C-alpha positions as CSV (number, residue, x, y, z in Angstrom):
1,M,10.1,16.8,19.1
2,S,13.5,16.1,17.5
3,T,15.9,19.0,16.6
4,D,18.8,19.5,14.1
5,R,22.4,20.0,15.1
6,F,21.7,23.7,15.8
7,G,18.8,23.0,18.1
8,N,16.2,23.9,15.5
9,A,12.9,21.9,16.0
10,I,12.5,19.6,12.9
11,D,9.1,19.6,11.3
12,P,8.2,15.8,11.0
13,G,6.0,16.4,8.0
14,V,8.9,17.5,5.8
15,G,12.0,16.3,7.8
16,Y,13.8,19.5,8.3
17,A,13.7,22.7,10.5
18,R,11.4,25.3,9.5
19,G,12.5,28.9,9.9
20,A,11.0,32.4,10.5
21,L,11.1,33.1,6.9
22,L,10.4,29.8,5.4
23,A,7.8,28.8,8.0
24,G,5.5,26.7,5.9
25,S,4.3,25.7,2.4
26,A,2.9,29.1,1.7
27,D,6.3,30.8,2.2
28,E,7.7,28.1,-0.1
29,V,5.2,28.9,-2.8
30,R,6.2,32.6,-2.4
31,R,10.0,31.7,-2.8
32,L,9.0,29.6,-5.9
33,A,7.3,32.6,-7.4
34,Q,10.5,34.7,-6.7
35,A,12.6,32.0,-8.2
36,G,10.4,32.5,-11.4
37,R,11.0,36.2,-11.4
38,A,14.8,35.7,-10.9
39,A,14.9,33.2,-13.8
40,A,12.9,35.5,-16.0
41,G,15.4,38.4,-15.1
42,F,18.4,36.2,-16.1
43,V,16.9,35.0,-19.4
44,E,16.2,38.7,-20.3
45,R,19.8,39.6,-19.7
46,E,21.6,36.3,-21.0
47,G,19.2,34.3,-23.0
48,I,17.4,31.1,-22.6
49,E,20.6,29.2,-23.9
50,K,22.5,30.1,-20.8
51,I,20.0,28.5,-18.4
52,A,21.8,25.6,-16.7
53,I,19.3,23.1,-15.1
54,C,20.8,21.2,-12.3
55,T,17.8,19.7,-10.7
56,G,17.8,16.3,-12.5
57,N,14.5,17.4,-14.3
58,L,14.5,18.8,-17.8
59,R,10.8,19.5,-18.3
60,F,10.6,20.2,-22.0
61,Y,7.5,19.4,-24.0
62,P,8.6,16.9,-26.7
63,A,5.1,16.6,-28.7
64,T,5.1,16.6,-32.5
65,P,3.2,18.9,-34.8
66,E,0.6,16.2,-35.4
67,D,0.3,15.7,-31.6
68,L,-0.7,19.3,-31.2
69,S,-3.3,19.3,-33.9
70,V,-4.7,15.7,-33.4
71,N,-3.7,13.9,-30.2
72,C,-3.8,17.0,-27.9
73,E,-7.6,17.5,-28.7
74,E,-9.2,16.9,-25.3
75,W,-12.2,14.9,-26.3
76,V,-11.1,12.4,-29.0
77,G,-7.3,12.5,-28.5
78,P,-6.9,10.3,-25.5
79,G,-8.7,7.5,-27.4
80,L,-6.4,7.9,-30.3
81,F,-3.1,7.5,-28.6
82,G,-4.4,5.5,-25.4
83,E,-3.0,2.2,-26.6
84,E,0.3,3.6,-27.9
85,L,0.6,5.1,-24.4
86,R,-0.2,1.8,-22.5
87,Q,2.4,-0.2,-24.7
88,T,4.9,2.6,-24.4
89,A,4.7,2.5,-20.4
90,I,4.7,-1.3,-20.4
91,A,7.9,-1.4,-22.5
92,H,9.5,1.4,-20.5
93,L,8.9,-0.4,-17.1
94,G,9.3,-4.1,-18.1
95,G,5.6,-5.3,-18.0
96,R,4.2,-8.5,-19.3
97,G,1.8,-6.8,-21.6
98,D,-1.5,-7.0,-19.8
99,E,-0.9,-4.0,-17.7
100,A,-2.9,-0.8,-17.7
101,A,-1.4,2.6,-17.8
102,A,-2.4,6.2,-16.9
103,V,-0.8,9.6,-16.6
104,V,-1.3,12.0,-13.7
105,N,-0.3,15.6,-13.6
106,R,2.4,14.9,-11.0
107,T,4.0,11.8,-9.4
108,S,3.2,13.2,-6.1
109,A,-0.5,13.4,-7.3
110,G,-0.2,9.8,-8.2
111,I,1.2,8.8,-5.0
112,V,-1.4,10.8,-3.0
113,A,-4.2,9.3,-5.2
114,T,-2.9,5.7,-4.6
115,V,-2.8,6.3,-0.8
116,L,-6.4,7.6,-0.8
117,A,-7.6,4.8,-3.1
118,H,-5.9,1.7,-1.3
119,A,-5.0,2.7,2.4
120,G,-8.3,1.6,3.6
121,G,-8.1,3.5,6.9
122,K,-5.0,1.2,8.0
123,P,-1.6,2.5,8.6
124,V,0.5,2.6,5.3
125,L,3.5,0.5,5.3
126,S,6.4,2.4,3.6
127,L,9.8,0.7,2.8
128,V,12.6,3.1,2.1
129,P,16.3,2.9,2.2
130,A,18.0,3.0,5.6
131,G,18.9,6.6,6.6
132,D,16.4,8.1,4.2
133,R,12.7,8.7,4.4
134,S,9.5,8.4,2.6
135,H,8.4,11.2,0.1
136,A,6.5,14.0,1.6
137,S,3.5,12.9,-0.7
138,V,3.3,9.7,1.1
139,T,2.9,11.2,4.5
140,R,0.5,13.9,3.1
141,G,-1.5,11.5,1.3
142,A,-1.7,9.4,4.6
143,K,-2.8,12.5,6.5
144,L,-5.7,13.0,4.1
145,A,-6.6,9.4,4.3
146,N,-6.6,9.6,8.0
147,A,-4.0,6.9,8.3
148,A,-0.5,6.6,9.9
149,V,2.6,5.9,8.0
150,N,4.8,2.9,9.3
151,E,8.3,3.4,7.8
152,V,10.7,0.5,7.7
153,H,14.0,-0.1,6.2
154,D,14.6,-3.8,5.9
155,L,12.7,-7.2,5.3
156,A,12.3,-8.0,9.0
157,G,10.7,-4.5,9.5
158,V,8.2,-5.2,6.6
159,E,7.3,-8.6,8.1
160,A,6.9,-7.2,11.4
161,A,4.6,-4.3,10.2
162,L,2.5,-6.8,8.0
163,A,1.9,-9.0,11.1
164,A,1.1,-6.2,13.5
165,D,-0.9,-3.8,11.3
166,A,-2.3,-5.8,8.5
167,P,-2.0,-2.9,6.1
168,A,-3.9,-2.7,3.0
169,L,-1.2,-0.5,1.1
170,M,2.6,-1.0,1.0
171,V,4.7,1.6,-0.6
172,I,8.1,0.7,-1.7
173,T,10.5,3.4,-2.7
174,P,13.5,1.6,-4.6
175,V,15.4,5.0,-5.1
176,T,14.7,8.1,-3.1
177,S,15.3,11.7,-4.4
178,E,18.5,11.6,-2.4
179,L,19.4,8.6,-4.6
180,A,19.5,6.2,-1.7
181,M,18.8,2.8,-3.1
182,L,17.2,-0.5,-2.1
183,P,18.8,-3.8,-3.3
184,D,16.8,-5.7,-5.8
185,D,16.4,-8.8,-3.6
186,L,14.9,-6.8,-0.8
187,I,12.5,-5.1,-3.1
188,R,11.5,-8.4,-4.6
189,A,11.0,-10.2,-1.1
190,A,9.1,-7.1,0.2
191,A,6.7,-7.2,-2.7
192,A,6.1,-10.9,-2.2
193,A,5.5,-10.7,1.5
194,G,3.0,-7.9,0.8
195,K,1.1,-9.5,-1.8
196,A,0.9,-12.8,0.4
197,T,-1.0,-10.8,2.9
198,G,-3.4,-9.3,0.3
199,C,-1.7,-5.9,0.5
200,V,-1.7,-3.7,-2.6
201,V,2.0,-3.2,-3.3
202,F,2.9,0.2,-4.9
203,M,6.4,1.2,-6.2
204,D,7.4,4.9,-6.2
205,D,10.1,4.5,-8.8
206,A,10.2,8.1,-10.0
207,Y,14.1,7.8,-10.4
208,G,14.5,4.3,-9.9
209,A,12.8,3.1,-13.2
210,R,15.9,4.1,-15.3
211,F,18.5,4.8,-12.4
212,R,18.6,1.2,-11.3
213,P,18.7,-0.7,-14.6
214,V,21.0,1.8,-16.4
215,L,23.5,2.7,-13.8
216,H,23.4,-0.3,-11.5
217,G,22.2,-3.3,-13.5
218,G,19.0,-3.6,-11.6
219,G,15.7,-5.2,-12.7
220,A,13.0,-3.3,-14.6
221,S,10.2,-1.8,-12.3
222,L,7.4,-4.3,-13.2
223,T,9.5,-7.5,-12.9
224,F,9.4,-7.3,-8.9
225,G,5.9,-8.2,-8.4
226,A,4.2,-4.9,-7.4
227,D,0.6,-4.2,-8.3
228,L,1.4,-0.8,-9.4
229,V,4.4,1.3,-10.4
230,I,4.9,5.0,-10.9
231,T,7.6,6.9,-12.5
232,N,8.4,10.6,-13.5
233,A,8.2,11.7,-17.1
234,D,11.2,14.2,-16.4
235,K,13.8,12.4,-14.4
236,A,16.9,10.5,-14.8
237,G,17.3,11.0,-18.6
238,L,13.8,11.9,-19.5
239,S,12.9,15.2,-21.2
240,G,9.7,16.0,-19.6
241,P,7.1,17.4,-19.3
242,R,6.4,17.1,-15.6
243,A,4.1,14.2,-15.0
244,G,3.7,10.8,-13.4
245,V,3.1,7.6,-15.4
246,L,1.2,4.9,-13.7
247,C,1.3,1.3,-14.9
248,G,0.2,-2.0,-13.4
249,D,-2.7,-4.2,-12.6
250,P,-5.8,-2.8,-14.0
251,A,-7.9,-3.8,-10.8
252,A,-5.4,-1.8,-8.7
253,L,-5.0,1.1,-11.2
254,V,-8.8,1.9,-11.8
255,P,-9.4,3.0,-8.3
256,V,-6.4,5.3,-8.4
257,Q,-7.6,6.9,-11.6
258,A,-11.0,7.4,-10.1
259,K,-9.5,9.2,-7.1
260,A,-7.2,11.3,-9.3
261,S,-10.0,12.3,-11.5
262,E,-12.2,13.2,-8.4
263,L,-9.4,15.6,-7.1
264,G,-8.4,17.0,-10.4
265,M,-5.0,15.2,-10.5
266,E,-5.3,13.4,-13.8
267,A,-3.3,14.4,-16.7
268,R,-5.1,16.1,-19.6
269,A,-4.5,15.0,-23.1
270,P,-1.5,17.4,-23.9
271,V,0.5,16.4,-20.7
272,A,-0.3,12.7,-21.4
273,V,1.0,12.9,-24.8
274,G,4.2,14.7,-23.8
275,A,4.7,12.0,-21.1
276,M,4.3,9.3,-23.8
277,R,6.8,10.9,-26.0
278,S,9.2,11.4,-23.3
279,L,9.3,7.7,-22.5
280,Q,9.5,7.0,-26.2
281,G,12.6,9.3,-26.5
282,F,14.6,7.7,-23.7
283,T,17.9,6.1,-24.4
284,P,20.4,4.8,-21.8
285,D,23.1,7.1,-23.2
286,L,21.2,10.3,-22.0
287,L,21.4,9.1,-18.5
288,I,25.0,7.8,-18.7
289,Q,26.1,11.3,-19.9
290,E,24.2,13.0,-17.1
291,A,26.0,10.8,-14.7
292,K,29.2,11.5,-16.1
293,D,28.6,15.4,-16.0
294,G,27.5,14.9,-12.4
295,Q,30.7,13.2,-11.5
296,D,32.7,16.0,-13.1
297,L,30.8,18.4,-11.0
298,A,31.5,16.4,-7.8
299,V,35.1,16.5,-8.4
300,A,35.0,20.3,-8.9
301,L,33.0,20.8,-5.8
302,E,35.2,18.6,-3.7
303,A,38.2,20.4,-4.8
304,A,36.5,23.6,-3.7
305,L,34.9,22.6,-0.5
306,G,36.7,19.3,0.5
307,T,35.4,15.8,0.6
308,E,34.2,15.7,4.2
309,R,31.1,17.7,3.5
310,V,30.5,17.0,-0.2
311,S,29.0,13.5,-0.8
312,R,28.4,11.9,-4.3
313,S,25.5,10.2,-5.7
314,A,25.6,8.6,-9.2
315,L,24.1,11.7,-10.7
316,G,26.2,14.4,-8.9
317,P,27.3,16.0,-5.7
318,K,25.3,16.7,-2.5
319,I,25.8,18.9,0.5
320,D,23.5,18.2,3.5
321,E,21.7,21.4,4.5
322,Q,23.2,21.0,8.0
323,D,26.6,20.8,6.5
324,A,26.0,23.7,4.3
325,M,24.9,25.7,7.5
326,E,28.3,24.8,9.1
327,I,30.2,25.9,6.2
328,V,28.4,29.3,6.0
329,L,28.9,29.7,9.9
330,E,32.6,29.1,9.4
331,M,32.7,31.5,6.7
332,A,31.0,34.2,8.8
333,G,33.1,33.4,11.8
334,K,29.9,32.8,14.0
335,P,29.0,30.1,16.3
336,S,25.2,30.3,15.4
337,A,22.8,32.5,13.6
338,A,19.1,33.2,13.5
339,R,18.6,31.5,10.2
340,V,17.9,27.8,9.7
341,P,19.7,25.5,7.1
342,A,16.8,25.4,4.8
343,E,16.8,29.2,4.5
344,V,20.6,29.1,4.0
345,T,20.4,26.8,1.1
346,A,17.4,28.5,-0.5
347,A,19.4,31.7,-0.4
348,A,22.5,30.1,-1.9
349,G,20.2,28.6,-4.6
350,M,18.6,31.9,-5.4
351,L,22.0,33.6,-5.8
352,M,23.2,31.0,-8.2
353,L,20.0,31.2,-10.3
354,R,20.1,35.0,-10.2
355,D,23.8,35.5,-11.1
356,K,24.6,32.5,-13.3
357,G,21.2,31.0,-14.4
358,I,21.8,27.7,-12.5
359,V,18.6,26.1,-11.6
360,T,18.4,24.0,-8.4
361,V,15.8,22.3,-6.3
362,N,16.8,24.9,-3.7
363,T,14.9,27.5,-5.8
364,H,12.4,25.4,-7.8
365,G,11.7,22.6,-5.4
366,Q,7.9,22.2,-4.3
367,P,6.9,22.8,-0.8
368,G,8.1,20.1,1.5
369,G,10.8,18.9,-1.0
370,R,14.4,18.2,0.3
371,V,16.4,21.3,1.2
372,S,19.9,19.8,0.8
373,I,22.0,21.3,-1.9
374,R,21.9,18.6,-4.8
375,L,23.3,19.3,-8.1
376,K,22.0,16.9,-10.7
377,P,23.0,18.3,-14.1
378,T,20.7,17.6,-17.0
379,S,21.9,17.2,-20.5
380,G,24.4,20.0,-21.5
381,A,23.8,22.0,-18.1
382,V,27.4,21.9,-17.0
383,A,28.7,23.2,-20.4
384,R,26.0,25.9,-20.6
385,A,27.3,27.2,-17.1
386,G,30.9,27.4,-18.3
387,G,32.0,24.0,-17.0
388,A,32.3,22.1,-13.7
389,A,34.8,24.3,-12.0
390,A,32.6,27.5,-13.0
391,V,29.5,25.9,-11.3
392,A,31.5,24.9,-8.1
393,E,32.9,28.5,-7.9
394,C,29.4,29.9,-8.2
395,L,28.2,27.7,-5.4
396,V,31.1,28.8,-3.2
397,T,30.7,32.6,-3.9
398,A,27.0,32.1,-3.1
399,L,27.8,30.6,0.2
400,R,30.2,33.2,1.0
401,D,27.5,36.0,0.1
402,V,25.1,34.2,2.3
403,A,27.6,34.2,5.1
404,A,28.2,37.9,4.8
405,H,24.5,38.7,5.3
406,L,23.7,36.0,7.8
407,D,22.1,38.2,10.4
408,D,20.4,40.5,7.9
409,A,16.7,39.2,7.8
410,A,15.7,42.0,5.3
411,W,18.4,40.9,3.0
412,F,17.2,37.3,3.1
413,A,13.6,38.4,2.7
414,N,14.4,40.4,-0.3
415,L,16.4,37.7,-1.9
416,L,13.9,34.9,-1.2
417,F,10.6,36.7,-1.8
418,G,11.5,40.0,-3.5
419,E,10.3,42.0,-0.5
420,G,11.9,44.9,1.4
């Protein structure tokens, strides 16, 4: 079993070290519940207008009054807006016009349903950018399908895996949640190679559907030859709600819809309507402004913590969880601690939320999600928090507070779970 740089065993299912407090998904659910209470407490004190969402996901509900009275009706509504939804998804993802579309209650649900529908008991081939990994929903879906995951990072790896394993499903992740990106020519070549062997090619373009075309001049999702594409309704310039929008070949999509329905993963009418309105409301300027705010925040954080441990993505700064641990250890003047990096970043996120209303993935991320500190400000978030320098100062103060309590398990338990 591999370990992190502090000697902690890394859980291969999530890619980071578990700790005594955040030992598994159940503990992360408890942490998420406490984050909800902390957010509610901040809103009671300061008001909802001071909440600053820095997760990259807005998660509003942009339905119209007519939607609420007509389209959200569960029996008839989906038939009334179904064609509008299909056309909207095709336009957003760059399809030809004959594709089918569906909405699931989470992008992760769509990925799991796709793996279950198409893995066929064979290893799932997963192409991700070098230095990054598949989303946890790919590995979890494969586990449910009793299939292995063969992760590769280049065309040679794709071709070798296709020849050796004859997979029935290939998952391509053009842009990961860490915003590592595959080049367009590799995406296109990998999709063609998979299709040539009869493999169902599925693109997890949660971020990439907008991130690549708008910020990097990349191609639209459905122009690469994949059978199916999924994107989030609440990431990279979209307003929410949280949902996954699937679009592609009807023959590939219908089995996924069936599996999603069997497992209760399909989106009901109100969520599907909201996802449609989210896609319709997108303009490139929204994402461009988010990217600008993220760069301002990166500059401020680099000034506060230096450039060695702060890296930049197009949407904002990131501090690897292990680098965050080293920062905290240096602040505490200690060579080691009983806490693991995931617990340290979760604690820092909870302090930022409690004290300044700054919402991060470290408080609101789902079980198994990344635990690095990633600040991707959504529209207006930096201004609501008092500016980029104020956000950076809040994070540094939080890290110092964590350092001061590094050996206090009761303090961590109270902060993360509201216990003790």
